[in-house]
GUVEXVEX-263007 format. One record per atom (N, C-alpha, C, O, CB): residue number from 0; residue in one letter; atom name; x, y, z. Coordinates in pm, whole numbers. Glycine has a CB too. Layout:
GUVEXVEX-263007
<rec k="NUM" r="A" a="CA" u="X" v="Y" w="Z"/>
...
This chain:
GUVEXVEX-263007
<rec k="0" r="M" a="N" u="5612" v="-9225" w="-10685"/>
<rec k="0" r="M" a="CA" u="5383" v="-9227" w="-10699"/>
<rec k="0" r="M" a="C" u="5354" v="-9157" w="-10668"/>
<rec k="0" r="M" a="O" u="5236" v="-9190" w="-10667"/>
<rec k="0" r="M" a="CB" u="5263" v="-9310" w="-10630"/>
<rec k="1" r="G" a="N" u="5354" v="-9068" w="-10633"/>
<rec k="1" r="G" a="CA" u="5359" v="-8971" w="-10518"/>
<rec k="1" r="G" a="C" u="5251" v="-8837" w="-10689"/>
<rec k="1" r="G" a="O" u="5139" v="-8789" w="-10707"/>
<rec k="1" r="G" a="CB" u="5608" v="-8921" w="-10426"/>
<rec k="2" r="K" a="N" u="5331" v="-8838" w="-10733"/>
<rec k="2" r="K" a="CA" u="5333" v="-8741" w="-10878"/>
<rec k="2" r="K" a="C" u="5200" v="-8816" w="-10954"/>
<rec k="2" r="K" a="O" u="5085" v="-8771" w="-10961"/>
<rec k="2" r="K" a="CB" u="5511" v="-8758" w="-10994"/>
<rec k="3" r="Y" a="N" u="5242" v="-8923" w="-11000"/>
<rec k="3" r="Y" a="CA" u="5158" v="-9040" w="-11062"/>
<rec k="3" r="Y" a="C" u="4996" v="-9020" w="-11003"/>
<rec k="3" r="Y" a="O" u="4896" v="-9001" w="-11073"/>
<rec k="3" r="Y" a="CB" u="5232" v="-9205" w="-11009"/>
<rec k="4" r="N" a="N" u="4998" v="-9025" w="-10915"/>
<rec k="4" r="N" a="CA" u="4884" v="-9051" w="-10838"/>
<rec k="4" r="N" a="C" u="4831" v="-8883" w="-10863"/>
<rec k="4" r="N" a="O" u="4708" v="-8885" w="-10874"/>
<rec k="4" r="N" a="CB" u="4920" v="-9116" w="-10661"/>
<rec k="5" r="R" a="N" u="4890" v="-8736" w="-10874"/>
<rec k="5" r="R" a="CA" u="4794" v="-8615" w="-10885"/>
<rec k="5" r="R" a="C" u="4777" v="-8606" w="-10984"/>
<rec k="5" r="R" a="O" u="4700" v="-8518" w="-11022"/>
<rec k="5" r="R" a="CB" u="4817" v="-8497" w="-10844"/>
<rec k="6" r="V" a="N" u="4841" v="-8691" w="-11074"/>
<rec k="6" r="V" a="CA" u="4824" v="-8671" w="-11192"/>
<rec k="6" r="V" a="C" u="4690" v="-8758" w="-11281"/>
<rec k="6" r="V" a="O" u="4637" v="-8729" w="-11389"/>
<rec k="6" r="V" a="CB" u="4958" v="-8696" w="-11235"/>
<rec k="7" r="V" a="N" u="4668" v="-8855" w="-11203"/>
<rec k="7" r="V" a="CA" u="4571" v="-8968" w="-11234"/>
<rec k="7" r="V" a="C" u="4452" v="-8896" w="-11145"/>
<rec k="7" r="V" a="O" u="4361" v="-8864" w="-11222"/>
<rec k="7" r="V" a="CB" u="4626" v="-9144" w="-11180"/>
<rec k="8" r="K" a="N" u="4419" v="-8856" w="-10990"/>
<rec k="8" r="K" a="CA" u="4334" v="-8769" w="-10996"/>
<rec k="8" r="K" a="C" u="4273" v="-8699" w="-11030"/>
<rec k="8" r="K" a="O" u="4151" v="-8703" w="-11013"/>
<rec k="8" r="K" a="CB" u="4334" v="-8742" w="-10978"/>
<rec k="9" r="R" a="N" u="4361" v="-8569" w="-11118"/>
<rec k="9" r="R" a="CA" u="4360" v="-8485" w="-11178"/>
<rec k="9" r="R" a="C" u="4296" v="-8524" w="-11335"/>
<rec k="9" r="R" a="O" u="4222" v="-8467" w="-11416"/>
<rec k="9" r="R" a="CB" u="4484" v="-8437" w="-11160"/>
<rec k="10" r="C" a="N" u="4364" v="-8645" w="-11328"/>
<rec k="10" r="C" a="CA" u="4276" v="-8671" w="-11509"/>
<rec k="10" r="C" a="C" u="4100" v="-8743" w="-11515"/>
<rec k="10" r="C" a="O" u="4013" v="-8752" w="-11602"/>
<rec k="10" r="C" a="CB" u="4397" v="-8830" w="-11619"/>
<rec k="11" r="D" a="N" u="4116" v="-8793" w="-11342"/>
<rec k="11" r="D" a="CA" u="4002" v="-8841" w="-11358"/>
<rec k="11" r="D" a="C" u="3889" v="-8756" w="-11290"/>
<rec k="11" r="D" a="O" u="3773" v="-8795" w="-11280"/>
<rec k="11" r="D" a="CB" u="4009" v="-8971" w="-11315"/>
<rec k="12" r="D" a="N" u="3942" v="-8616" w="-11239"/>
<rec k="12" r="D" a="CA" u="3851" v="-8500" w="-11191"/>
<rec k="12" r="D" a="C" u="3798" v="-8459" w="-11295"/>
<rec k="12" r="D" a="O" u="3675" v="-8466" w="-11303"/>
<rec k="12" r="D" a="CB" u="3910" v="-8387" w="-11122"/>
<rec k="13" r="G" a="N" u="3895" v="-8390" w="-11431"/>
<rec k="13" r="G" a="CA" u="3857" v="-8368" w="-11585"/>
<rec k="13" r="G" a="C" u="3772" v="-8456" w="-11620"/>
<rec k="13" r="G" a="O" u="3697" v="-8416" w="-11708"/>
<rec k="13" r="G" a="CB" u="3965" v="-8376" w="-11685"/>
<rec k="14" r="N" a="N" u="3752" v="-8570" w="-11583"/>
<rec k="14" r="N" a="CA" u="3634" v="-8625" w="-11604"/>
<rec k="14" r="N" a="C" u="3525" v="-8664" w="-11561"/>
<rec k="14" r="N" a="O" u="3444" v="-8740" w="-11616"/>
<rec k="14" r="N" a="CB" u="3645" v="-8677" w="-11630"/>
<rec k="15" r="K" a="N" u="3520" v="-8601" w="-11440"/>
<rec k="15" r="K" a="CA" u="3403" v="-8645" w="-11382"/>
<rec k="15" r="K" a="C" u="3393" v="-8472" w="-11439"/>
<rec k="15" r="K" a="O" u="3313" v="-8464" w="-11532"/>
<rec k="15" r="K" a="CB" u="3385" v="-8722" w="-11197"/>
<rec k="16" r="L" a="N" u="3442" v="-8365" w="-11411"/>
<rec k="16" r="L" a="CA" u="3447" v="-8216" w="-11446"/>
<rec k="16" r="L" a="C" u="3294" v="-8221" w="-11569"/>
<rec k="16" r="L" a="O" u="3177" v="-8187" w="-11554"/>
<rec k="16" r="L" a="CB" u="3641" v="-8163" w="-11531"/>
<rec k="17" r="T" a="N" u="3367" v="-8278" w="-11681"/>
<rec k="17" r="T" a="CA" u="3405" v="-8305" w="-11822"/>
<rec k="17" r="T" a="C" u="3175" v="-8351" w="-11810"/>
<rec k="17" r="T" a="O" u="3071" v="-8285" w="-11813"/>
<rec k="17" r="T" a="CB" u="3590" v="-8482" w="-11861"/>
<rec k="18" r="T" a="N" u="3204" v="-8460" w="-11801"/>
<rec k="18" r="T" a="CA" u="3091" v="-8507" w="-11769"/>
<rec k="18" r="T" a="C" u="2944" v="-8420" w="-11709"/>
<rec k="18" r="T" a="O" u="2843" v="-8381" w="-11766"/>
<rec k="18" r="T" a="CB" u="3138" v="-8593" w="-11686"/>
<rec k="19" r="D" a="N" u="2989" v="-8414" w="-11576"/>
<rec k="19" r="D" a="CA" u="2913" v="-8283" w="-11516"/>
<rec k="19" r="D" a="C" u="2865" v="-8159" w="-11579"/>
<rec k="19" r="D" a="O" u="2811" v="-8063" w="-11523"/>
<rec k="19" r="D" a="CB" u="2987" v="-8230" w="-11431"/>
<rec k="20" r="L" a="N" u="2885" v="-8173" w="-11672"/>
<rec k="20" r="L" a="CA" u="2936" v="-8012" w="-11761"/>
<rec k="20" r="L" a="C" u="2843" v="-8021" w="-11834"/>
<rec k="20" r="L" a="O" u="2753" v="-7936" w="-11834"/>
<rec k="20" r="L" a="CB" u="3087" v="-7986" w="-11856"/>
<rec k="21" r="M" a="N" u="2846" v="-8157" w="-11938"/>
<rec k="21" r="M" a="CA" u="2765" v="-8217" w="-12040"/>
<rec k="21" r="M" a="C" u="2632" v="-8268" w="-12068"/>
<rec k="21" r="M" a="O" u="2552" v="-8269" w="-12163"/>
<rec k="21" r="M" a="CB" u="2811" v="-8288" w="-12059"/>
<rec k="22" r="S" a="N" u="2645" v="-8337" w="-11866"/>
<rec k="22" r="S" a="CA" u="2499" v="-8304" w="-11824"/>
<rec k="22" r="S" a="C" u="2423" v="-8192" w="-11766"/>
<rec k="22" r="S" a="O" u="2301" v="-8195" w="-11777"/>
<rec k="22" r="S" a="CB" u="2473" v="-8378" w="-11751"/>
<rec k="23" r="L" a="N" u="2487" v="-8078" w="-11698"/>
<rec k="23" r="L" a="CA" u="2457" v="-7937" w="-11683"/>
<rec k="23" r="L" a="C" u="2399" v="-7878" w="-11825"/>
<rec k="23" r="L" a="O" u="2285" v="-7832" w="-11822"/>
<rec k="23" r="L" a="CB" u="2592" v="-7859" w="-11635"/>
<rec k="24" r="I" a="N" u="2460" v="-7877" w="-11931"/>
<rec k="24" r="I" a="CA" u="2438" v="-7864" w="-12114"/>
<rec k="24" r="I" a="C" u="2283" v="-7925" w="-12153"/>
<rec k="24" r="I" a="O" u="2194" v="-7893" w="-12232"/>
<rec k="24" r="I" a="CB" u="2578" v="-7984" w="-12217"/>
<rec k="25" r="S" a="N" u="2307" v="-8043" w="-12041"/>
<rec k="25" r="S" a="CA" u="2181" v="-8091" w="-12218"/>
<rec k="25" r="S" a="C" u="2061" v="-8073" w="-12133"/>
<rec k="25" r="S" a="O" u="1946" v="-8054" w="-12172"/>
<rec k="25" r="S" a="CB" u="2180" v="-8315" w="-12316"/>
<rec k="26" r="E" a="N" u="2109" v="-8081" w="-11995"/>
<rec k="26" r="E" a="CA" u="1943" v="-8058" w="-11932"/>
<rec k="26" r="E" a="C" u="1912" v="-7957" w="-11927"/>
<rec k="26" r="E" a="O" u="1803" v="-7938" w="-11872"/>
<rec k="26" r="E" a="CB" u="1902" v="-8093" w="-11806"/>
<rec k="27" r="R" a="N" u="2011" v="-7800" w="-11996"/>
<rec k="27" r="R" a="CA" u="1946" v="-7620" w="-11982"/>
<rec k="27" r="R" a="C" u="1943" v="-7713" w="-12125"/>
<rec k="27" r="R" a="O" u="1940" v="-7826" w="-12076"/>
<rec k="27" r="R" a="CB" u="2051" v="-7414" w="-11935"/>
<rec k="28" r="A" a="N" u="1943" v="-7725" w="-12221"/>
<rec k="28" r="A" a="CA" u="1923" v="-7755" w="-12375"/>
<rec k="28" r="A" a="C" u="1745" v="-7814" w="-12378"/>
<rec k="28" r="A" a="O" u="1675" v="-7793" w="-12477"/>
<rec k="28" r="A" a="CB" u="2060" v="-7900" w="-12437"/>
<rec k="29" r="E" a="N" u="1695" v="-7880" w="-12264"/>
<rec k="29" r="E" a="CA" u="1566" v="-7946" w="-12244"/>
<rec k="29" r="E" a="C" u="1502" v="-7863" w="-12165"/>
<rec k="29" r="E" a="O" u="1380" v="-7875" w="-12160"/>
<rec k="29" r="E" a="CB" u="1567" v="-8080" w="-12188"/>
<rec k="30" r="L" a="N" u="1566" v="-7761" w="-12085"/>
<rec k="30" r="L" a="CA" u="1440" v="-7642" w="-12012"/>
<rec k="30" r="L" a="C" u="1448" v="-7456" w="-12154"/>
<rec k="30" r="L" a="O" u="1398" v="-7343" w="-12158"/>
<rec k="30" r="L" a="CB" u="1539" v="-7575" w="-11750"/>
<rec k="31" r="E" a="N" u="1537" v="-7535" w="-12229"/>
<rec k="31" r="E" a="CA" u="1514" v="-7407" w="-12291"/>
<rec k="31" r="E" a="C" u="1410" v="-7513" w="-12452"/>
<rec k="31" r="E" a="O" u="1378" v="-7459" w="-12557"/>
<rec k="31" r="E" a="CB" u="1715" v="-7292" w="-12331"/>
<rec k="32" r="K" a="N" u="1391" v="-7619" w="-12427"/>
<rec k="32" r="K" a="CA" u="1337" v="-7691" w="-12588"/>
<rec k="32" r="K" a="C" u="1210" v="-7668" w="-12457"/>
<rec k="32" r="K" a="O" u="1146" v="-7563" w="-12473"/>
<rec k="32" r="K" a="CB" u="1408" v="-7906" w="-12689"/>
<rec k="33" r="T" a="N" u="1174" v="-7741" w="-12351"/>
<rec k="33" r="T" a="CA" u="978" v="-7666" w="-12302"/>
<rec k="33" r="T" a="C" u="991" v="-7581" w="-12329"/>
<rec k="33" r="T" a="O" u="923" v="-7562" w="-12430"/>
<rec k="33" r="T" a="CB" u="896" v="-7642" w="-12157"/>
<rec k="34" r="F" a="N" u="1058" v="-7474" w="-12293"/>
<rec k="34" r="F" a="CA" u="1057" v="-7300" w="-12322"/>
<rec k="34" r="F" a="C" u="1018" v="-7208" w="-12406"/>
<rec k="34" r="F" a="O" u="985" v="-7090" w="-12391"/>
<rec k="34" r="F" a="CB" u="1146" v="-7259" w="-12334"/>
<rec k="35" r="S" a="N" u="1028" v="-7294" w="-12515"/>
<rec k="35" r="S" a="CA" u="1048" v="-7217" w="-12650"/>
<rec k="35" r="S" a="C" u="882" v="-7328" w="-12645"/>
<rec k="35" r="S" a="O" u="778" v="-7262" w="-12652"/>
<rec k="35" r="S" a="CB" u="1235" v="-7243" w="-12790"/>
<rec k="36" r="K" a="N" u="869" v="-7465" w="-12636"/>
<rec k="36" r="K" a="CA" u="733" v="-7502" w="-12705"/>
<rec k="36" r="K" a="C" u="606" v="-7420" w="-12612"/>
<rec k="36" r="K" a="O" u="493" v="-7412" w="-12660"/>
<rec k="36" r="K" a="CB" u="712" v="-7694" w="-12701"/>
<rec k="37" r="M" a="N" u="641" v="-7353" w="-12460"/>
<rec k="37" r="M" a="CA" u="572" v="-7290" w="-12401"/>
<rec k="37" r="M" a="C" u="492" v="-7171" w="-12491"/>
<rec k="37" r="M" a="O" u="376" v="-7154" w="-12529"/>
<rec k="37" r="M" a="CB" u="649" v="-7255" w="-12301"/>
<rec k="38" r="L" a="N" u="575" v="-7124" w="-12499"/>
<rec k="38" r="L" a="CA" u="525" v="-7010" w="-12593"/>
<rec k="38" r="L" a="C" u="509" v="-6990" w="-12681"/>
<rec k="38" r="L" a="O" u="457" v="-6880" w="-12697"/>
<rec k="38" r="L" a="CB" u="553" v="-6939" w="-12605"/>
<rec k="39" r="K" a="N" u="535" v="-7065" w="-12795"/>
<rec k="39" r="K" a="CA" u="415" v="-7102" w="-12942"/>
<rec k="39" r="K" a="C" u="277" v="-7083" w="-12905"/>
<rec k="39" r="K" a="O" u="196" v="-6990" w="-12902"/>
<rec k="39" r="K" a="CB" u="414" v="-7278" w="-13002"/>
<rec k="40" r="N" a="N" u="280" v="-7252" w="-12869"/>
<rec k="40" r="N" a="CA" u="134" v="-7272" w="-12739"/>
<rec k="40" r="N" a="C" u="70" v="-7113" w="-12711"/>
<rec k="40" r="N" a="O" u="-35" v="-7063" w="-12753"/>
<rec k="40" r="N" a="CB" u="209" v="-7343" w="-12537"/>
<rec k="41" r="W" a="N" u="173" v="-7057" w="-12625"/>
<rec k="41" r="W" a="CA" u="107" v="-6894" w="-12600"/>
<rec k="41" r="W" a="C" u="105" v="-6815" w="-12719"/>
<rec k="41" r="W" a="O" u="26" v="-6729" w="-12759"/>
<rec k="41" r="W" a="CB" u="196" v="-6798" w="-12494"/>
<rec k="42" r="S" a="N" u="132" v="-6827" w="-12731"/>
<rec k="42" r="S" a="CA" u="161" v="-6700" w="-12910"/>
<rec k="42" r="S" a="C" u="11" v="-6741" w="-13003"/>
<rec k="42" r="S" a="O" u="-84" v="-6676" w="-13047"/>
<rec k="42" r="S" a="CB" u="370" v="-6776" w="-13066"/>
<rec k="43" r="K" a="N" u="49" v="-6873" w="-13003"/>
<rec k="43" r="K" a="CA" u="-96" v="-6917" w="-13107"/>
<rec k="43" r="K" a="C" u="-239" v="-6891" w="-13027"/>
<rec k="43" r="K" a="O" u="-320" v="-6818" w="-13084"/>
<rec k="43" r="K" a="CB" u="-98" v="-7110" w="-13152"/>
<rec k="44" r="K" a="N" u="-275" v="-6945" w="-12896"/>
<rec k="44" r="K" a="CA" u="-388" v="-6894" w="-12831"/>
<rec k="44" r="K" a="C" u="-398" v="-6696" w="-12867"/>
<rec k="44" r="K" a="O" u="-493" v="-6635" w="-12918"/>
<rec k="44" r="K" a="CB" u="-361" v="-6945" w="-12647"/>
<rec k="45" r="W" a="N" u="-276" v="-6644" w="-12823"/>
<rec k="45" r="W" a="CA" u="-331" v="-6468" w="-12845"/>
<rec k="45" r="W" a="C" u="-250" v="-6386" w="-12925"/>
<rec k="45" r="W" a="O" u="-204" v="-6272" w="-12926"/>
<rec k="45" r="W" a="CB" u="-335" v="-6376" w="-12706"/>
<rec k="46" r="S" a="N" u="-251" v="-6479" w="-12983"/>
<rec k="46" r="S" a="CA" u="-143" v="-6385" w="-13140"/>
<rec k="46" r="S" a="C" u="-337" v="-6346" w="-13188"/>
<rec k="46" r="S" a="O" u="-369" v="-6229" w="-13168"/>
<rec k="46" r="S" a="CB" u="15" v="-6559" w="-13335"/>
<rec k="47" r="D" a="N" u="-446" v="-6435" w="-13241"/>
<rec k="47" r="D" a="CA" u="-558" v="-6359" w="-13286"/>
<rec k="47" r="D" a="C" u="-643" v="-6258" w="-13246"/>
<rec k="47" r="D" a="O" u="-712" v="-6180" w="-13312"/>
<rec k="47" r="D" a="CB" u="-620" v="-6419" w="-13305"/>
<rec k="48" r="Y" a="N" u="-623" v="-6273" w="-13109"/>
<rec k="48" r="Y" a="CA" u="-688" v="-6188" w="-13000"/>
<rec k="48" r="Y" a="C" u="-549" v="-6022" w="-13012"/>
<rec k="48" r="Y" a="O" u="-603" v="-5913" w="-13023"/>
<rec k="48" r="Y" a="CB" u="-691" v="-6314" w="-12800"/>
<rec k="49" r="V" a="N" u="-413" v="-6022" w="-13009"/>
<rec k="49" r="V" a="CA" u="-395" v="-5913" w="-12996"/>
<rec k="49" r="V" a="C" u="-409" v="-5875" w="-13136"/>
<rec k="49" r="V" a="O" u="-439" v="-5756" w="-13144"/>
<rec k="49" r="V" a="CB" u="-285" v="-5886" w="-12926"/>
<rec k="50" r="A" a="N" u="-398" v="-5930" w="-13245"/>
<rec k="50" r="A" a="CA" u="-464" v="-5885" w="-13407"/>
<rec k="50" r="A" a="C" u="-562" v="-5841" w="-13462"/>
<rec k="50" r="A" a="O" u="-583" v="-5826" w="-13583"/>
<rec k="50" r="A" a="CB" u="-475" v="-5956" w="-13478"/>
<rec k="51" r="K" a="N" u="-651" v="-5811" w="-13340"/>
<rec k="51" r="K" a="CA" u="-807" v="-5780" w="-13369"/>
<rec k="51" r="K" a="C" u="-776" v="-5689" w="-13236"/>
<rec k="51" r="K" a="O" u="-855" v="-5594" w="-13244"/>
<rec k="51" r="K" a="CB" u="-951" v="-5926" w="-13369"/>
<rec k="52" r="C" a="N" u="-706" v="-5677" w="-13132"/>
<rec k="52" r="C" a="CA" u="-721" v="-5547" w="-13077"/>
<rec k="52" r="C" a="C" u="-622" v="-5442" w="-13072"/>
<rec k="52" r="C" a="O" u="-607" v="-5352" w="-12990"/>
<rec k="52" r="C" a="CB" u="-753" v="-5561" w="-12964"/>
<rec k="53" r="M" a="N" u="-515" v="-5491" w="-13242"/>
<rec k="53" r="M" a="CA" u="-428" v="-5414" w="-13266"/>
<rec k="53" r="M" a="C" u="-534" v="-5271" w="-13393"/>
<rec k="53" r="M" a="O" u="-543" v="-5153" w="-13425"/>
<rec k="53" r="M" a="CB" u="-284" v="-5528" w="-13330"/>
<rec k="54" r="R" a="N" u="-590" v="-5416" w="-13416"/>
<rec k="54" r="R" a="CA" u="-654" v="-5275" w="-13538"/>
<rec k="54" r="R" a="C" u="-746" v="-5123" w="-13466"/>
<rec k="54" r="R" a="O" u="-774" v="-5027" w="-13539"/>
<rec k="54" r="R" a="CB" u="-808" v="-5370" w="-13665"/>
<rec k="55" r="K" a="N" u="-781" v="-5128" w="-13326"/>
<rec k="55" r="K" a="CA" u="-821" v="-5030" w="-13298"/>
<rec k="55" r="K" a="C" u="-733" v="-4982" w="-13195"/>
<rec k="55" r="K" a="O" u="-674" v="-5060" w="-13120"/>
<rec k="55" r="K" a="CB" u="-942" v="-5039" w="-13277"/>
<rec k="56" r="K" a="N" u="-719" v="-4822" w="-13186"/>
<rec k="56" r="K" a="CA" u="-639" v="-4689" w="-13193"/>
<rec k="56" r="K" a="C" u="-649" v="-4726" w="-13007"/>
<rec k="56" r="K" a="O" u="-557" v="-4751" w="-12930"/>
<rec k="56" r="K" a="CB" u="-731" v="-4506" w="-13289"/>
<rec k="57" r="N" a="N" u="-783" v="-4717" w="-12983"/>
<rec k="57" r="N" a="CA" u="-773" v="-4723" w="-12788"/>
<rec k="57" r="N" a="C" u="-757" v="-4795" w="-12749"/>
<rec k="57" r="N" a="O" u="-738" v="-4788" w="-12627"/>
<rec k="57" r="N" a="CB" u="-857" v="-4703" w="-12695"/>
<rec k="58" r="D" a="N" u="-750" v="-4952" w="-12830"/>
<rec k="58" r="D" a="CA" u="-701" v="-5015" w="-12738"/>
<rec k="58" r="D" a="C" u="-529" v="-5105" w="-12754"/>
<rec k="58" r="D" a="O" u="-477" v="-5208" w="-12709"/>
<rec k="58" r="D" a="CB" u="-821" v="-5097" w="-12715"/>
<rec k="59" r="R" a="N" u="-509" v="-5044" w="-12802"/>
<rec k="59" r="R" a="CA" u="-334" v="-5064" w="-12817"/>
<rec k="59" r="R" a="C" u="-298" v="-5078" w="-12696"/>
<rec k="59" r="R" a="O" u="-301" v="-5189" w="-12642"/>
<rec k="59" r="R" a="CB" u="-240" v="-4941" w="-12882"/>
<rec k="60" r="F" a="N" u="-253" v="-4957" w="-12626"/>
<rec k="60" r="F" a="CA" u="-164" v="-4917" w="-12517"/>
<rec k="60" r="F" a="C" u="-211" v="-5062" w="-12388"/>
<rec k="60" r="F" a="O" u="-114" v="-5095" w="-12321"/>
<rec k="60" r="F" a="CB" u="-211" v="-4718" w="-12460"/>
<rec k="61" r="F" a="N" u="-385" v="-5166" w="-12346"/>
<rec k="61" r="F" a="CA" u="-401" v="-5238" w="-12304"/>
<rec k="61" r="F" a="C" u="-368" v="-5342" w="-12316"/>
<rec k="61" r="F" a="O" u="-367" v="-5434" w="-12234"/>
<rec k="61" r="F" a="CB" u="-459" v="-5231" w="-12298"/>
<rec k="62" r="V" a="N" u="-319" v="-5335" w="-12480"/>
<rec k="62" r="V" a="CA" u="-306" v="-5498" w="-12504"/>
<rec k="62" r="V" a="C" u="-135" v="-5528" w="-12502"/>
<rec k="62" r="V" a="O" u="-83" v="-5640" w="-12507"/>
<rec k="62" r="V" a="CB" u="-385" v="-5549" w="-12679"/>
<rec k="63" r="V" a="N" u="-64" v="-5396" w="-12491"/>
<rec k="63" r="V" a="CA" u="88" v="-5434" w="-12535"/>
<rec k="63" r="V" a="C" u="79" v="-5411" w="-12341"/>
<rec k="63" r="V" a="O" u="163" v="-5491" w="-12301"/>
<rec k="63" r="V" a="CB" u="217" v="-5299" w="-12684"/>
<rec k="64" r="I" a="N" u="34" v="-5362" w="-12252"/>
<rec k="64" r="I" a="CA" u="75" v="-5359" w="-12106"/>
<rec k="64" r="I" a="C" u="-2" v="-5558" w="-12077"/>
<rec k="64" r="I" a="O" u="70" v="-5648" w="-12032"/>
<rec k="64" r="I" a="CB" u="-30" v="-5177" w="-11991"/>
<rec k="65" r="L" a="N" u="-138" v="-5579" w="-12114"/>
<rec k="65" r="L" a="CA" u="-120" v="-5734" w="-12153"/>
<rec k="65" r="L" a="C" u="-84" v="-5827" w="-12178"/>
<rec k="65" r="L" a="O" u="-127" v="-5934" w="-12135"/>
<rec k="65" r="L" a="CB" u="-132" v="-5767" w="-12184"/>
<rec k="66" r="I" a="N" u="57" v="-5801" w="-12301"/>
<rec k="66" r="I" a="CA" u="134" v="-5908" w="-12381"/>
<rec k="66" r="I" a="C" u="247" v="-5933" w="-12216"/>
<rec k="66" r="I" a="O" u="283" v="-6036" w="-12158"/>
<rec k="66" r="I" a="CB" u="230" v="-5827" w="-12574"/>
<rec k="67" r="D" a="N" u="267" v="-5823" w="-12196"/>
<rec k="67" r="D" a="CA" u="357" v="-5807" w="-12054"/>
<rec k="67" r="D" a="C" u="344" v="-5848" w="-11990"/>
<rec k="67" r="D" a="O" u="427" v="-5933" w="-11959"/>
<rec k="67" r="D" a="CB" u="377" v="-5731" w="-11990"/>
<rec k="68" r="F" a="N" u="219" v="-5827" w="-11898"/>
<rec k="68" r="F" a="CA" u="191" v="-5918" w="-11848"/>
<rec k="68" r="F" a="C" u="228" v="-6105" w="-11900"/>
<rec k="68" r="F" a="O" u="312" v="-6195" w="-11892"/>
<rec k="68" r="F" a="CB" u="73" v="-5871" w="-11842"/>
<rec k="69" r="L" a="N" u="96" v="-6071" w="-11953"/>
<rec k="69" r="L" a="CA" u="99" v="-6289" w="-11952"/>
<rec k="69" r="L" a="C" u="204" v="-6366" w="-12008"/>
<rec k="69" r="L" a="O" u="220" v="-6488" w="-12012"/>
<rec k="69" r="L" a="CB" u="-28" v="-6372" w="-12054"/>
<rec k="70" r="F" a="N" u="309" v="-6226" w="-12073"/>
<rec k="70" r="F" a="CA" u="394" v="-6381" w="-12150"/>
<rec k="70" r="F" a="C" u="509" v="-6358" w="-11997"/>
<rec k="70" r="F" a="O" u="541" v="-6466" w="-11947"/>
<rec k="70" r="F" a="CB" u="507" v="-6353" w="-12391"/>
<rec k="71" r="Y" a="N" u="576" v="-6213" w="-11918"/>
<rec k="71" r="Y" a="CA" u="566" v="-6223" w="-11773"/>
<rec k="71" r="Y" a="C" u="557" v="-6363" w="-11603"/>
<rec k="71" r="Y" a="O" u="629" v="-6412" w="-11516"/>
<rec k="71" r="Y" a="CB" u="456" v="-6155" w="-11791"/>
<rec k="72" r="S" a="N" u="388" v="-6363" w="-11664"/>
<rec k="72" r="S" a="CA" u="349" v="-6482" w="-11532"/>
<rec k="72" r="S" a="C" u="374" v="-6614" w="-11617"/>
<rec k="72" r="S" a="O" u="394" v="-6724" w="-11564"/>
<rec k="72" r="S" a="CB" u="152" v="-6479" w="-11459"/>
<rec k="73" r="L" a="N" u="372" v="-6593" w="-11745"/>
<rec k="73" r="L" a="CA" u="365" v="-6780" w="-11826"/>
<rec k="73" r="L" a="C" u="593" v="-6775" w="-11787"/>
<rec k="73" r="L" a="O" u="642" v="-6857" w="-11708"/>
<rec k="73" r="L" a="CB" u="279" v="-6784" w="-12142"/>
<rec k="74" r="F" a="N" u="674" v="-6678" w="-11854"/>
<rec k="74" r="F" a="CA" u="825" v="-6694" w="-11758"/>
<rec k="74" r="F" a="C" u="799" v="-6744" w="-11615"/>
<rec k="74" r="F" a="O" u="843" v="-6854" w="-11583"/>
<rec k="74" r="F" a="CB" u="910" v="-6535" w="-11734"/>
<rec k="75" r="L" a="N" u="722" v="-6661" w="-11519"/>
<rec k="75" r="L" a="CA" u="699" v="-6720" w="-11369"/>
<rec k="75" r="L" a="C" u="672" v="-6856" w="-11357"/>
<rec k="75" r="L" a="O" u="720" v="-6916" w="-11261"/>
<rec k="75" r="L" a="CB" u="585" v="-6658" w="-11299"/>
<rec k="76" r="K" a="N" u="614" v="-6905" w="-11424"/>
<rec k="76" r="K" a="CA" u="439" v="-7068" w="-11460"/>
<rec k="76" r="K" a="C" u="577" v="-7135" w="-11502"/>
<rec k="76" r="K" a="O" u="558" v="-7244" w="-11449"/>
<rec k="76" r="K" a="CB" u="239" v="-7053" w="-11658"/>
<rec k="77" r="H" a="N" u="735" v="-7148" w="-11575"/>
<rec k="77" r="H" a="CA" u="796" v="-7207" w="-11588"/>
<rec k="77" r="H" a="C" u="925" v="-7231" w="-11526"/>
<rec k="77" r="H" a="O" u="959" v="-7348" w="-11507"/>
<rec k="77" r="H" a="CB" u="784" v="-7196" w="-11664"/>
<rec k="78" r="L" a="N" u="1018" v="-7116" w="-11485"/>
<rec k="78" r="L" a="CA" u="1028" v="-7093" w="-11312"/>
<rec k="78" r="L" a="C" u="1022" v="-7138" w="-11247"/>
<rec k="78" r="L" a="O" u="1132" v="-7168" w="-11200"/>
<rec k="78" r="L" a="CB" u="983" v="-7044" w="-11246"/>
<rec k="79" r="N" a="N" u="892" v="-7199" w="-11165"/>
<rec k="79" r="N" a="CA" u="840" v="-7273" w="-11078"/>
<rec k="79" r="N" a="C" u="824" v="-7418" w="-11123"/>
<rec k="79" r="N" a="O" u="882" v="-7512" w="-11068"/>
<rec k="79" r="N" a="CB" u="725" v="-7215" w="-11040"/>
<rec k="80" r="S" a="N" u="745" v="-7429" w="-11221"/>
<rec k="80" r="S" a="CA" u="782" v="-7609" w="-11302"/>
<rec k="80" r="S" a="C" u="931" v="-7639" w="-11270"/>
<rec k="80" r="S" a="O" u="962" v="-7756" w="-11249"/>
<rec k="80" r="S" a="CB" u="771" v="-7617" w="-11516"/>
<rec k="81" r="V" a="N" u="1037" v="-7527" w="-11264"/>
<rec k="81" r="V" a="CA" u="1172" v="-7638" w="-11301"/>
<rec k="81" r="V" a="C" u="1209" v="-7642" w="-11212"/>
<rec k="81" r="V" a="O" u="1315" v="-7702" w="-11200"/>
<rec k="81" r="V" a="CB" u="1288" v="-7620" w="-11391"/>
<rec k="82" r="Q" a="N" u="1131" v="-7570" w="-11064"/>
<rec k="82" r="Q" a="CA" u="1201" v="-7596" w="-10980"/>
<rec k="82" r="Q" a="C" u="1111" v="-7727" w="-10912"/>
<rec k="82" r="Q" a="O" u="1154" v="-7787" w="-10813"/>
<rec k="82" r="Q" a="CB" u="1235" v="-7467" w="-10902"/>
C-alpha cells in the first residue's frame, strides 16, 4: 500500500507542477505581449523625430544616445509595472 501512495502522490505532484508551469508560461506570454505593444507605441511616437534628426549629420550621436535612454526608461517602466 505504501508504494501505491507514493505513485499516486507523484502523479498528483506532476499534475500540479504541469498546471503551475502552464500558468507561468501563460503569464510570461501576456507580459511579452504587453511589452511589445508598448514598444510599438513608443516606436510610432519617436520614429518621425528620429528620422528627421538622422538626416542631420551633427545630431546623429545625440539621437543614438536618446534612443538608448528612452528604450531603457521604457524597459524600466515596464519592469516596475510588472512588480
